[in-house]
N, CA, C and O atoms as a GROMACS GRO file, in nm:
protein
  560
    1MET      N    1  11.295  10.806  10.039
    1MET     CA    2  11.239  10.845  10.135
    1MET      C    3  11.231  10.736  10.245
    1MET      O    4  11.184  10.634  10.195
    2THR      N    5  11.251  10.726  10.336
    2THR     CA    6  11.269  10.590  10.435
    2THR      C    7  11.224  10.650  10.549
    2THR      O    8  11.229  10.771  10.568
    3VAL      N    9  11.161  10.537  10.659
    3VAL     CA   10  11.142  10.571  10.809
    3VAL      C   11  11.228  10.657  10.870
    3VAL      O   12  11.180  10.749  10.937
    4ALA      N   13  11.364  10.643  10.858
    4ALA     CA   14  11.482  10.682  10.959
    4ALA      C   15  11.482  10.849  10.832
    4ALA      O   16  11.473  10.951  10.901
    5ASN      N   17  11.489  10.874  10.717
    5ASN     CA   18  11.473  10.952  10.670
    5ASN      C   19  11.379  11.067  10.683
    5ASN      O   20  11.405  11.187  10.674
    6THR      N   21  11.273  11.013  10.705
    6THR     CA   22  11.116  11.106  10.745
    6THR      C   23  11.206  11.155  10.885
    6THR      O   24  11.228  11.276  10.892
    7ALA      N   25  11.260  11.069  10.997
    7ALA     CA   26  11.258  11.139  11.103
    7ALA      C   27  11.369  11.208  11.138
    7ALA      O   28  11.381  11.255  11.251
    8GLU      N   29  11.474  11.222  11.032
    8GLU     CA   30  11.550  11.353  10.993
    8GLU      C   31  11.512  11.465  10.913
    8GLU      O   32  11.577  11.568  10.898
    9VAL      N   33  11.385  11.430  10.855
    9VAL     CA   34  11.361  11.574  10.812
    9VAL      C   35  11.249  11.640  10.899
    9VAL      O   36  11.214  11.758  10.894
   10LEU      N   37  11.203  11.545  10.975
   10LEU     CA   38  11.069  11.614  11.092
   10LEU      C   39  11.114  11.634  11.181
   10LEU      O   40  11.071  11.736  11.235
   11GLY      N   41  11.227  11.559  11.258
   11GLY     CA   42  11.254  11.577  11.381
   11GLY      C   43  11.155  11.576  11.509
   11GLY      O   44  11.057  11.506  11.483
   12SER      N   45  11.150  11.616  11.604
   12SER     CA   46  11.051  11.589  11.685
   12SER      C   47  10.937  11.652  11.693
   12SER      O   48  10.860  11.649  11.789
   13THR      N   49  10.919  11.738  11.546
   13THR     CA   50  10.737  11.702  11.529
   13THR      C   51  10.668  11.587  11.505
   13THR      O   52  10.547  11.569  11.523
   14ALA      N   53  10.792  11.469  11.443
   14ALA     CA   54  10.728  11.368  11.442
   14ALA      C   55  10.708  11.268  11.572
   14ALA      O   56  10.812  11.208  11.597
   15VAL      N   57  10.604  11.239  11.656
   15VAL     CA   58  10.613  11.194  11.775
   15VAL      C   59  10.599  11.015  11.701
   15VAL      O   60  10.657  10.930  11.770
   16ARG      N   61  10.555  10.981  11.620
   16ARG     CA   62  10.543  10.856  11.647
   16ARG      C   63  10.576  10.845  11.426
   16ARG      O   64  10.542  10.923  11.337
   17ILE      N   65  10.659  10.703  11.421
   17ILE     CA   66  10.673  10.686  11.275
   17ILE      C   67  10.683  10.566  11.252
   17ILE      O   68  10.778  10.504  11.298
   18GLU      N   69  10.585  10.503  11.172
   18GLU     CA   70  10.575  10.385  11.115
   18GLU      C   71  10.588  10.345  11.011
   18GLU      O   72  10.549  10.427  10.928
   19HIS      N   73  10.650  10.202  10.942
   19HIS     CA   74  10.625  10.168  10.809
   19HIS      C   75  10.490  10.073  10.827
   19HIS      O   76  10.496   9.971  10.895
   20VAL      N   77  10.379  10.112  10.765
   20VAL     CA   78  10.270  10.045  10.744
   20VAL      C   79  10.240  10.002  10.594
   20VAL      O   80  10.125   9.971  10.562
   21GLY      N   81  10.324  10.000  10.519
   21GLY     CA   82  10.244   9.945  10.403
   21GLY      C   83  10.404   9.847  10.325
   21GLY      O   84  10.523   9.837  10.355
   22GLU      N   85  10.317   9.794  10.221
   22GLU     CA   86  10.450   9.714  10.140
   22GLU      C   87  10.522   9.747  10.033
   22GLU      O   88  10.636   9.788  10.053
   23HIS      N   89  10.469   9.736   9.893
   23HIS     CA   90  10.552   9.744   9.795
   23HIS      C   91  10.618   9.915   9.787
   23HIS      O   92  10.726   9.970   9.765
   24VAL      N   93  10.520   9.941   9.809
   24VAL     CA   94  10.523  10.139   9.788
   24VAL      C   95  10.529  10.162   9.928
   24VAL      O   96  10.437  10.162  10.009
   25VAL      N   97  10.642  10.181   9.943
   25VAL     CA   98  10.659  10.249  10.077
   25VAL      C   99  10.571  10.322  10.171
   25VAL      O  100  10.607  10.439  10.182
   26ASP      N  101  10.453  10.287  10.252
   26ASP     CA  102  10.348  10.333  10.340
   26ASP      C  103  10.435  10.375  10.468
   26ASP      O  104  10.480  10.297  10.551
   27VAL      N  105  10.450  10.517  10.468
   27VAL     CA  106  10.512  10.599  10.609
   27VAL      C  107  10.400  10.652  10.646
   27VAL      O  108  10.330  10.734  10.587
   28GLN      N  109  10.380  10.582  10.792
   28GLN     CA  110  10.290  10.683  10.858
   28GLN      C  111  10.384  10.746  10.958
   28GLN      O  112  10.487  10.693  10.998
   29VAL      N  113  10.327  10.889  11.002
   29VAL     CA  114  10.384  11.006  11.107
   29VAL      C  115  10.294  11.020  11.157
   29VAL      O  116  10.187  11.008  11.098
   30SER      N  117  10.303  11.057  11.307
   30SER     CA  118  10.200  11.053  11.388
   30SER      C  119  10.267  11.198  11.454
   30SER      O  120  10.378  11.194  11.506
   31VAL      N  121  10.199  11.313  11.448
   31VAL     CA  122  10.228  11.428  11.477
   31VAL      C  123  10.158  11.475  11.651
   31VAL      O  124  10.068  11.402  11.691
   32SER      N  125  10.186  11.549  11.710
   32SER     CA  126  10.050  11.603  11.832
   32SER      C  127   9.940  11.676  11.740
   32SER      O  128   9.830  11.629  11.769
   33ASP      N  129   9.931  11.752  11.663
   33ASP     CA  130   9.876  11.859  11.609
   33ASP      C  131   9.886  11.841  11.480
   33ASP      O  132   9.987  11.869  11.417
   34LEU      N  133   9.732  11.769  11.407
   34LEU     CA  134   9.750  11.723  11.264
   34LEU      C  135   9.739  11.870  11.192
   34LEU      O  136   9.770  11.881  11.074
   35GLY      N  137   9.684  12.008  11.289
   35GLY     CA  138   9.633  12.066  11.179
   35GLY      C  139   9.721  12.183  11.189
   35GLY      O  140   9.690  12.297  11.152
   36GLU      N  141   9.834  12.149  11.243
   36GLU     CA  142   9.979  12.247  11.262
   36GLU      C  143  10.056  12.165  11.118
   36GLU      O  144  10.142  12.077  11.120
   37GLU      N  145  10.010  12.208  11.036
   37GLU     CA  146  10.046  12.213  10.869
   37GLU      C  147  10.185  12.231  10.855
   37GLU      O  148  10.266  12.159  10.797
   38ASP      N  149  10.206  12.362  10.931
   38ASP     CA  150  10.353  12.435  10.915
   38ASP      C  151  10.486  12.349  10.978
   38ASP      O  152  10.604  12.362  10.943
   39ALA      N  153  10.425  12.247  11.093
   39ALA     CA  154  10.525  12.189  11.192
   39ALA      C  155  10.585  12.069  11.062
   39ALA      O  156  10.700  12.023  11.059
   40TYR      N  157  10.500  12.044  10.985
   40TYR     CA  158  10.548  11.905  10.858
   40TYR      C  159  10.555  11.941  10.730
   40TYR      O  160  10.664  11.950  10.672
   41ALA      N  161  10.443  11.964  10.671
   41ALA     CA  162  10.451  11.969  10.539
   41ALA      C  163  10.555  12.067  10.454
   41ALA      O  164  10.572  12.029  10.338
   42PRO      N  165  10.629  12.189  10.493
   42PRO     CA  166  10.746  12.199  10.412
   42PRO      C  167  10.829  12.120  10.402
   42PRO      O  168  10.867  12.080  10.292
   43ALA      N  169  10.891  12.067  10.545
   43ALA     CA  170  10.974  11.955  10.546
   43ALA      C  171  11.033  11.898  10.458
   43ALA      O  172  11.138  11.906  10.394
   44LEU      N  173  10.890  11.801  10.471
   44LEU     CA  174  10.808  11.682  10.364
   44LEU      C  175  10.829  11.738  10.212
   44LEU      O  176  10.870  11.658  10.128
   45GLU      N  177  10.806  11.849  10.181
   45GLU     CA  178  10.836  11.913  10.040
   45GLU      C  179  10.948  11.927  10.013
   45GLU      O  180  10.984  11.894   9.900
   46ARG      N  181  11.025  11.969  10.089
   46ARG     CA  182  11.187  11.997  10.077
   46ARG      C  183  11.218  11.854  10.001
   46ARG      O  184  11.243  11.871   9.881
   47VAL      N  185  11.220  11.737  10.039
   47VAL     CA  186  11.218  11.593  10.040
   47VAL      C  187  11.204  11.585   9.908
   47VAL      O  188  11.273  11.506   9.844
   48GLY      N  189  11.116  11.662   9.851
   48GLY     CA  190  11.025  11.620   9.689
   48GLY      C  191  10.867  11.490   9.739
   48GLY      O  192  10.826  11.385   9.690
   49LEU      N  193  10.818  11.589   9.878
   49LEU     CA  194  10.699  11.483   9.882
   49LEU      C  195  10.564  11.581   9.886
   49LEU      O  196  10.559  11.654   9.985
   50GLN      N  197  10.477  11.590   9.810
   50GLN     CA  198  10.376  11.660   9.772
   50GLN      C  199  10.261  11.688   9.851
   50GLN      O  200  10.227  11.570   9.864
   51LEU      N  201  10.179  11.746   9.911
   51LEU     CA  202  10.035  11.752   9.972
   51LEU      C  203   9.977  11.737   9.893
   51LEU      O  204   9.970  11.830   9.812
   52ARG      N  205   9.887  11.591   9.862
   52ARG     CA  206   9.837  11.535   9.724
   52ARG      C  207   9.644  11.562   9.812
   52ARG      O  208   9.544  11.603   9.754
   53SER      N  209   9.654  11.533   9.920
   53SER     CA  210   9.527  11.494  10.047
   53SER      C  211   9.485  11.572  10.140
   53SER      O  212   9.579  11.624  10.201
   54ARG      N  213   9.381  11.603  10.176
   54ARG     CA  214   9.390  11.638  10.348
   54ARG      C  215   9.234  11.598  10.348
   54ARG      O  216   9.144  11.630  10.269
   55ASP      N  217   9.232  11.518  10.466
   55ASP     CA  218   9.073  11.559  10.551
   55ASP      C  219   9.138  11.562  10.693
   55ASP      O  220   9.251  11.594  10.730
   56HIS      N  221   8.996  11.507  10.777
   56HIS     CA  222   9.022  11.547  10.924
   56HIS      C  223   9.077  11.420  11.003
   56HIS      O  224   9.083  11.407  11.126
   57LEU      N  225   9.121  11.317  10.895
   57LEU     CA  226   9.184  11.227  10.976
   57LEU      C  227   9.319  11.223  10.940
   57LEU      O  228   9.392  11.213  11.039
   58HIS      N  229   9.375  11.228  10.840
   58HIS     CA  230   9.474  11.283  10.773
   58HIS      C  231   9.518  11.311  10.702
   58HIS      O  232   9.440  11.322  10.608
   59ARG      N  233   9.673  11.353  10.663
   59ARG     CA  234   9.725  11.421  10.528
   59ARG      C  235   9.777  11.308  10.425
   59ARG      O  236   9.797  11.195  10.470
   60TYR      N  237   9.794  11.328  10.322
   60TYR     CA  238   9.849  11.227  10.255
   60TYR      C  239   9.990  11.328  10.164
   60TYR      O  240   9.988  11.449  10.136
   61PHE      N  241  10.075  11.249  10.141
   61PHE     CA  242  10.198  11.317  10.038
   61PHE      C  243  10.236  11.194   9.972
   61PHE      O  244  10.210  11.078  10.004
   62ARG      N  245  10.320  11.253   9.844
   62ARG     CA  246  10.334  11.129   9.750
   62ARG      C  247  10.432  11.202   9.686
   62ARG      O  248  10.422  11.322   9.711
   63PRO      N  249  10.546  11.165   9.594
   63PRO     CA  250  10.638  11.211   9.508
   63PRO      C  251  10.582  11.325   9.448
   63PRO      O  252  10.460  11.316   9.432
   64PHE      N  253  10.650  11.462   9.399
   64PHE     CA  254  10.542  11.535   9.274
   64PHE      C  255  10.581  11.443   9.177
   64PHE      O  256  10.669  11.358   9.169
   65HIS      N  257  10.462  11.497   9.083
   65HIS     CA  258  10.439  11.464   8.932
   65HIS      C  259  10.599  11.443   8.875
   65HIS      O  260  10.698  11.509   8.908
   66GLY      N  261  10.592  11.348   8.794
   66GLY     CA  262  10.711  11.306   8.728
   66GLY      C  263  10.824  11.247   8.789
   66GLY      O  264  10.905  11.185   8.720
   67LYS      N  265  10.839  11.259   8.920
   67LYS     CA  266  10.907  11.188   9.003
   67LYS      C  267  10.830  11.023   9.035
   67LYS      O  268  10.708  11.020   9.052
   68VAL      N  269  10.902  10.906   9.041
   68VAL     CA  270  10.908  10.798   9.078
   68VAL      C  271  10.815  10.786   9.237
   68VAL      O  272  10.855  10.815   9.350
   69ARG      N  273  10.703  10.741   9.200
   69ARG     CA  274  10.613  10.701   9.333
   69ARG      C  275  10.649  10.573   9.412
   69ARG      O  276  10.590  10.465   9.412
   70ASP      N  277  10.748  10.606   9.472
   70ASP     CA  278  10.784  10.482   9.562
   70ASP      C  279  10.735  10.491   9.709
   70ASP      O  280  10.745  10.386   9.773
   71VAL      N  281  10.688  10.591   9.768
   71VAL     CA  282  10.651  10.593   9.875
   71VAL      C  283  10.557  10.705   9.928
   71VAL      O  284  10.569  10.817   9.878
   72HIS      N  285  10.472  10.686  10.018
   72HIS     CA  286  10.374  10.769  10.050
   72HIS      C  287  10.363  10.800  10.190
   72HIS      O  288  10.407  10.727  10.278
   73VAL      N  289  10.310  10.899  10.208
   73VAL     CA  290  10.343  10.939  10.350
   73VAL      C  291  10.222  10.980  10.409
   73VAL      O  292  10.157  11.067  10.350
   74HIS      N  293  10.171  10.922  10.536
   74HIS     CA  294  10.045  10.938  10.602
   74HIS      C  295  10.062  11.006  10.726
   74HIS      O  296  10.108  10.936  10.816
   75VAL      N  297  10.035  11.124  10.751
   75VAL     CA  298  10.028  11.203  10.862
   75VAL      C  299   9.934  11.222  10.927
   75VAL      O  300   9.851  11.299  10.878
   76CYS      N  301   9.908  11.167  11.046
   76CYS     CA  302   9.814  11.176  11.154
   76CYS      C  303   9.844  11.181  11.266
   76CYS      O  304   9.952  11.134  11.302
   77GLU      N  305   9.754  11.240  11.359
   77GLU     CA  306   9.740  11.274  11.514
   77GLU      C  307   9.809  11.143  11.580
   77GLU      O  308   9.799  11.037  11.519
   78VAL      N  309   9.875  11.147  11.699
   78VAL     CA  310   9.924  11.107  11.801
   78VAL      C  311   9.774  11.008  11.852
   78VAL      O  312   9.669  11.065  11.882
   79GLY      N  313   9.783  10.900  11.854
   79GLY     CA  314   9.669  10.826  11.944
   79GLY      C  315   9.535  10.845  11.891
   79GLY      O  316   9.438  10.814  11.961
   80SER      N  317   9.518  10.900  11.759
   80SER     CA  318   9.412  10.901  11.673
   80SER      C  319   9.337  10.760  11.613
   80SER      O  320   9.428  10.682  11.582
   81GLU      N  321   9.228  10.710  11.591
   81GLU     CA  322   9.170  10.615  11.569
   81GLU      C  323   9.226  10.596  11.361
   81GLU      O  324   9.196  10.493  11.302
   82TRP      N  325   9.272  10.664  11.317
   82TRP     CA  326   9.365  10.654  11.218
   82TRP      C  327   9.464  10.597  11.253
   82TRP      O  328   9.487  10.489  11.199
   83GLU      N  329   9.557  10.647  11.354
   83GLU     CA  330   9.699  10.574  11.375
   83GLU      C  331   9.673  10.461  11.468
   83GLU      O  332   9.784  10.408  11.472
   84VAL      N  333   9.614  10.408  11.528
   84VAL     CA  334   9.575  10.303  11.582
   84VAL      C  335   9.489  10.202  11.499
   84VAL      O  336   9.483  10.097  11.564
   85GLU      N  337   9.422  10.193  11.383
   85GLU     CA  338   9.353  10.115  11.312
   85GLU      C  339   9.511  10.064  11.221
   85GLU      O  340   9.554   9.950  11.199
   86HIS      N  341   9.567  10.196  11.187
   86HIS     CA  342   9.625  10.153  11.080
   86HIS      C  343   9.799  10.047  11.134
   86HIS      O  344   9.862   9.949  11.094
   87VAL      N  345   9.804  10.129  11.223
   87VAL     CA  346   9.942  10.018  11.267
   87VAL      C  347   9.863   9.884  11.353
   87VAL      O  348   9.952   9.799  11.368
   88GLN      N  349   9.747   9.837  11.409
   88GLN     CA  350   9.691   9.741  11.435
   88GLN      C  351   9.692   9.661  11.276
   88GLN      O  352   9.779   9.578  11.249
   89PHE      N  353   9.598   9.695  11.191
   89PHE     CA  354   9.605   9.619  11.093
   89PHE      C  355   9.768   9.537  11.054
   89PHE      O  356   9.790   9.417  11.038
   90ARG      N  357   9.851   9.639  11.049
   90ARG     CA  358  10.013   9.587  11.014
   90ARG      C  359   9.994   9.468  11.088
   90ARG      O  360   9.972   9.361  11.032
   91ASP      N  361  10.003   9.480  11.220
   91ASP     CA  362  10.070   9.426  11.314
   91ASP      C  363  10.013   9.278  11.286
   91ASP      O  364  10.087   9.180  11.277
   92ILE      N  365   9.839   9.272  11.271
   92ILE     CA  366   9.750   9.175  11.252
   92ILE      C  367   9.822   9.086  11.118
   92ILE      O  368   9.817   8.963  11.114
   93LEU      N  369   9.890   9.171  11.009
   93LEU     CA  370   9.922   9.087  10.921
   93LEU      C  371  10.071   9.048  10.893
   93LEU      O  372  10.111   8.978  10.799
   94ARG      N  373  10.160   9.116  11.010
   94ARG     CA  374  10.264   9.052  11.072
   94ARG      C  375  10.233   8.896  11.132
   94ARG      O  376  10.299   8.796  11.104
   95GLY      N  377  10.111   8.902  11.222
   95GLY     CA  378  10.132   8.781  11.345
   95GLY      C  379  10.062   8.693  11.244
   95GLY      O  380  10.106   8.579  11.256
   96ASN      N  381   9.959   8.704  11.136
   96ASN     CA  382   9.853   8.628  11.098
   96ASN      C  383   9.879   8.557  10.988
   96ASN      O  384   9.779   8.601  10.931
   97PRO      N  385   9.923   8.490  10.910
   97PRO     CA  386   9.994   8.458  10.788
   97PRO      C  387   9.818   8.389  10.679
   97PRO      O  388   9.810   8.349  10.562
   98GLU      N  389   9.716   8.404  10.781
   98GLU     CA  390   9.588   8.358  10.716
   98GLU      C  391   9.550   8.471  10.619
   98GLU      O  392   9.537   8.470  10.497
   99ALA      N  393   9.536   8.578  10.722
   99ALA     CA  394   9.472   8.747  10.721
   99ALA      C  395   9.612   8.790  10.613
   99ALA      O  396   9.587   8.847  10.507
  100CYS      N  397   9.696   8.772  10.636
  100CYS     CA  398   9.813   8.834  10.522
  100CYS      C  399   9.755   8.788  10.382
  100CYS      O  400   9.731   8.877  10.301
  101SER      N  401   9.729   8.644  10.343
  101SER     CA  402   9.745   8.553  10.214
  101SER      C  403   9.619   8.648  10.214
  101SER      O  404   9.637   8.745  10.141
  102ARG      N  405   9.469   8.645  10.288
  102ARG     CA  406   9.360   8.692  10.213
  102ARG      C  407   9.397   8.837  10.159
  102ARG      O  408   9.386   8.859  10.038
  103TYR      N  409   9.437   8.926  10.236
  103TYR     CA  410   9.464   9.080  10.201
  103TYR      C  411   9.560   9.105  10.065
  103TYR      O  412   9.548   9.201   9.990
  104ALA      N  413   9.659   8.994  10.050
  104ALA     CA  414   9.715   8.977   9.933
  104ALA      C  415   9.652   8.941   9.794
  104ALA      O  416   9.684   8.995   9.689
  105ARG      N  417   9.558   8.846   9.808
  105ARG     CA  418   9.445   8.815   9.738
  105ARG      C  419   9.410   8.929   9.707
  105ARG      O  420   9.458   8.988   9.610
  106ALA      N  421   9.313   8.982   9.792
  106ALA     CA  422   9.261   9.121   9.759
  106ALA      C  423   9.294   9.214   9.690
  106ALA      O  424   9.213   9.274   9.620
  107LYS      N  425   9.438   9.247   9.696
  107LYS     CA  426   9.497   9.363   9.647
  107LYS      C  427   9.524   9.292   9.524
  107LYS      O  428   9.462   9.334   9.426
  108ARG      N  429   9.612   9.180   9.503
  108ARG     CA  430   9.628   9.198   9.369
  108ARG      C  431   9.516   9.134   9.242
  108ARG      O  432   9.546   9.123   9.123
  109ASP      N  433   9.340   9.087   9.325
  109ASP     CA  434   9.249   9.131   9.262
  109ASP      C  435   9.208   9.280   9.250
  109ASP      O  436   9.109   9.297   9.179
  110ALA      N  437   9.234   9.334   9.275
  110ALA     CA  438   9.170   9.484   9.296
  110ALA      C  439   9.274   9.575   9.211
  110ALA      O  440   9.235   9.673   9.147
  111VAL      N  441   9.429   9.528   9.217
  111VAL     CA  442   9.535   9.623   9.084
  111VAL      C  443   9.486   9.546   8.955
  111VAL      O  444   9.454   9.602   8.850
  112ASN      N  445   9.485   9.414   8.979
  112ASN     CA  446   9.433   9.342   8.832
  112ASN      C  447   9.279   9.409   8.730
  112ASN      O  448   9.248   9.417   8.611
  113PHE      N  449   9.223   9.440   8.846
  113PHE     CA  450   9.059   9.549   8.792
  113PHE      C  451   9.079   9.671   8.808
  113PHE      O  452   8.985   9.743   8.775
  114TRP      N  453   9.204   9.739   8.864
  114TRP     CA  454   9.194   9.858   8.869
  114TRP      C  455   9.307   9.926   8.898
  114TRP      O  456   9.331  10.001   8.993
  115ALA      N  457   9.392   9.885   8.780
  115ALA     CA  458   9.542   9.894   8.771
  115ALA      C  459   9.567  10.021   8.787
  115ALA      O  460   9.651  10.072   8.860
  116ASP      N  461   9.410  10.123   8.641
  116ASP     CA  462   9.445  10.275   8.649
  116ASP      C  463   9.360  10.370   8.710
  116ASP      O  464   9.310  10.466   8.653
  117ASP      N  465   9.349  10.343   8.811
  117ASP     CA  466   9.226  10.356   8.914
  117ASP      C  467   9.281  10.336   9.052
  117ASP      O  468   9.249  10.235   9.113
  118GLY      N  469   9.388  10.454   9.124
  118GLY     CA  470   9.408  10.417   9.280
  118GLY      C  471   9.300  10.452   9.338
  118GLY      O  472   9.244  10.362   9.400
  119LEU      N  473   9.248  10.559   9.339
  119LEU     CA  474   9.124  10.582   9.414
  119LEU      C  475   9.023  10.431   9.392
  119LEU      O  476   9.028  10.367   9.498
  120ALA      N  477   8.960  10.380   9.316
  120ALA     CA  478   8.892  10.244   9.324
  120ALA      C  479   8.982  10.086   9.383
  120ALA      O  480   8.956   9.982   9.443
  121TYR      N  481   9.070  10.140   9.334
  121TYR     CA  482   9.217  10.005   9.383
  121TYR      C  483   9.164  10.007   9.519
  121TYR      O  484   9.104   9.910   9.565
  122THR      N  485   9.191  10.158   9.609
  122THR     CA  486   9.222  10.163   9.768
  122THR      C  487   9.072  10.118   9.825
  122THR      O  488   9.071  10.054   9.930
  123ASP      N  489   8.960  10.146   9.767
  123ASP     CA  490   8.802  10.152   9.807
  123ASP      C  491   8.788   9.989   9.734
  123ASP      O  492   8.683   9.933   9.764
  124ALA      N  493   8.841   9.944   9.683
  124ALA     CA  494   8.809   9.759   9.615
  124ALA      C  495   8.876   9.680   9.707
  124ALA      O  496   8.866   9.559   9.684
  125LYS      N  497   8.956   9.720   9.826
  125LYS     CA  498   9.089   9.653   9.903
  125LYS      C  499   9.025   9.695  10.051
  125LYS      O  500   9.064   9.644  10.155
  126THR      N  501   8.922   9.794  10.046
  126THR     CA  502   8.884   9.798  10.199
  126THR      C  503   8.762   9.710  10.283
  126THR      O  504   8.734   9.697  10.402
  127ARG      N  505   8.710   9.663  10.172
  127ARG     CA  506   8.646   9.564  10.256
  127ARG      C  507   8.693   9.466  10.338
  127ARG      O  508   8.652   9.444  10.452
  128VAL      N  509   8.802   9.394  10.267
  128VAL     CA  510   8.861   9.317  10.344
  128VAL      C  511   8.975   9.337  10.429
  128VAL      O  512   9.035   9.250  10.491
  129ILE      N  513   9.003   9.483  10.427
  129ILE     CA  514   9.065   9.521  10.559
  129ILE      C  515   8.970   9.535  10.673
  129ILE      O  516   8.995   9.474  10.777
  130LEU      N  517   8.864   9.608  10.664
  130LEU     CA  518   8.776   9.596  10.797
  130LEU      C  519   8.747   9.477  10.817
  130LEU      O  520   8.760   9.443  10.934
  131GLU      N  521   8.696   9.365  10.716
  131GLU     CA  522   8.682   9.209  10.776
  131GLU      C  523   8.777   9.181  10.889
  131GLU      O  524   8.748   9.143  11.003
  132ILE      N  525   8.910   9.208  10.831
  132ILE     CA  526   8.987   9.117  10.887
  132ILE      C  527   9.028   9.209  11.055
  132ILE      O  528   9.067   9.145  11.153
  133LEU      N  529   9.007   9.380  11.056
  133LEU     CA  530   9.030   9.423  11.132
  133LEU      C  531   8.927   9.388  11.287
  133LEU      O  532   8.950   9.387  11.408
  134GLN      N  533   8.808   9.364  11.201
  134GLN     CA  534   8.651   9.303  11.286
  134GLN      C  535   8.675   9.186  11.326
  134GLN      O  536   8.629   9.166  11.438
  135GLU      N  537   8.743   9.076  11.270
  135GLU     CA  538   8.748   8.930  11.301
  135GLU      C  539   8.832   8.947  11.447
  135GLU      O  540   8.805   8.885  11.550
  136ALA      N  541   8.971   9.076  11.422
  136ALA     CA  542   9.095   9.047  11.538
  136ALA      C  543   8.978   9.134  11.669
  136ALA      O  544   8.961   9.111  11.789
  137ARG      N  545   8.939   9.199  11.611
  137ARG     CA  546   8.827   9.261  11.701
  137ARG      C  547   8.774   9.205  11.798
  137ARG      O  548   8.790   9.241  11.915
  138GLY      N  549   8.694   9.096  11.753
  138GLY     CA  550   8.583   8.976  11.797
  138GLY      C  551   8.666   8.859  11.883
  138GLY      O  552   8.617   8.792  11.974
  139ALA      N  553   8.814   8.849  11.828
  139ALA     CA  554   8.879   8.733  11.892
  139ALA      C  555   8.944   8.807  12.000
  139ALA      O  556   9.021   8.744  12.072
  140HIS      N  557   8.923   8.939  12.024
  140HIS     CA  558   8.991   8.961  12.198
  140HIS      C  559   8.880   9.002  12.277
  140HIS      O  560   8.894   9.024  12.397
   0.00000   0.00000   0.00000
């Protein structure tokens, strides 16, 4: 699954599609109405992605059990805080080598300690993500 494939699968339902991750391809799809799952979930399932979690901010899809987990798709609402923060963080990393190195170190440390627990891994790197976002906001 690539950004281009996601656009083909979802068509005009996807208002915006961004690559926001690194090793595992993290694709962010922005839709007009997050609650209208019938507009995007069946199409993503047809290409091998299973809805794994939902909250009021986004929906998370990944390949079905037993398949290579090389892509994560996060569906959010266009203009939402989720969308804005994830794209902003990606842009900070692209333009700030020090922040990028700091985040890479945090990810290495987290994966070394939490390799067998995806949720703990995510929580462990959240602190540095929030710090980098806060610093960028303070600089503007």
